[in-house]
N, C-alpha and C positions, 0 to 999 in steps of 0.2 A: 530460326531453326530451334526445334525442340530438343531438350536433353533426354538421352535414352535412360529409362528408369532401371532396367535390368536386362540381362541377356539370357533368354531361354531358348532362343533358336538361332542357328547359323544357317542362313538360306542361301543356296547356291543358285546362280542364274547364268544365262549365257546372254551375250549382247544381241544375238540373232543377226549376225552379219555373215555374208558368205566367206567361207574359210580361205578362199583365194584373194581376199581383199582385206587389207589391214584396216583397223578401226582404231584411231589414235585416242589417246587419253584426253586430248583437247575436245575431240567429237564426242566422247562419252560424257564428259562434264557438260559440254554445251547441250546435249539432249536433255539431261536432268534439269539444267537451268531453264531451258525453254519450256518444259512441261510442268516443273514443279517449283522453280525458283531457287533451286539449290542441287547439288550433286546428289545422285540417288543412292550410291553404293559406298561401302566402306573400303573395299579392296577390289582391284582389277588385276586379273591374271592374263598377261600377254601371251601370245603364241610362243615366244621364245622362253616363256617360264618366268619372266620378270613379274614380281608382285609389287603393284603400285598402290600404296595407301592413298585413299581419296578423302574419306571423312574420319575425323577422330571418332574412336569407338564410343565415346560418351554423347555423341550427337546422333539424334534419330535420323535414319535414312529415309528414302521414299522408294521402296522397292517391292514391297508386298503388302497390299491393302489389309488392314485389320491386324497386321503383325509387326509393323514398323516400330511400334513402341517397345517391343521386347526382342528384337533380332538384329543381327549384323547381316548386311548384304554383301556377298561375294559374287563377282561376275567374271566370266572368262570370255575372252576375245573368240568369236566364232559362234557355232550353233546351227549354221546352215551350210549344206554342201554347195558345191560350185553352181548348181542349178537352183538354188534358193530353197531346198527342202530341208525340214528339220532333221538334224543329224548330230551325233556326238562327234564333233570335229577336234576334240582336244588332242593336242600333240603330246608326246611323251614328256616333254618339258612341263607342259601345263598340268598334266596328271600329277607329276612329281611335286610341283609347287602347290597345287591345290591340296594334296595330302599333307605336305609339311605345314602349310598355313593352318589347315583345319586342326592339325595335331597341336600346334601352338595355342590356337583359340580355344580348344576344349581343355587344355591344361589351365588356361586363364579362367575359363567359364565351365567348370566341371559338370554342371547341371544342363548345360545347353545341348539340344539335340540338333543333329544335322539333317536337313531336308532340302530337297530341290523345290523350286517354285511350284512345279507341277504336282508336288505331293502335299501341298496345302489344301485344305477343304475348299471346295467350290472354285477351284482354279481349272480352267479349260484351256490350257496351253501346254506345249510340250517342254518348254523351258525348264531345265537346262539340257534336255535331250539325253538324259540318263537318270539313274535313280541314286542320288547321293546317299540316301538312308541306308541302302544295301551296300554301295561300294565302300562306305566308311563305317561299316557296322562295328569294326574293332575300335573305333573312336567314340561310339555313342556311350551316354551315361549308362551305368549298371542297370538302373531301373526303367529302361525305355523299351 
């Protein structure tokens, strides 16, 4: 595992599982291990609002190609509706926990911008199915 050099981005993702089916921490870690040989994300926000730390913040994740070296990856459970279509399926508990987590992280990393995976250049996916840069505008650095 590589050491993270600096945190310039807080990148929000969704697991892309159907909102009516749980996706365990064990499954999330197993997916990262199978694909990359390590867990992909730093934090997992469950449907009930629990925030599960996965990777230490000083360890580079594997969640956003070309940006892993300077970002923390935050992923929420869900992202697909019951029929498997991209959708913002966050519960009120998840919305609250995501906001509070991002508030803590921006206090720790005041220069870090908050973006969704879909907001990165050359990314052609809906993940996380909403625009974190807009939703968390009040948490963005002054000069962004």
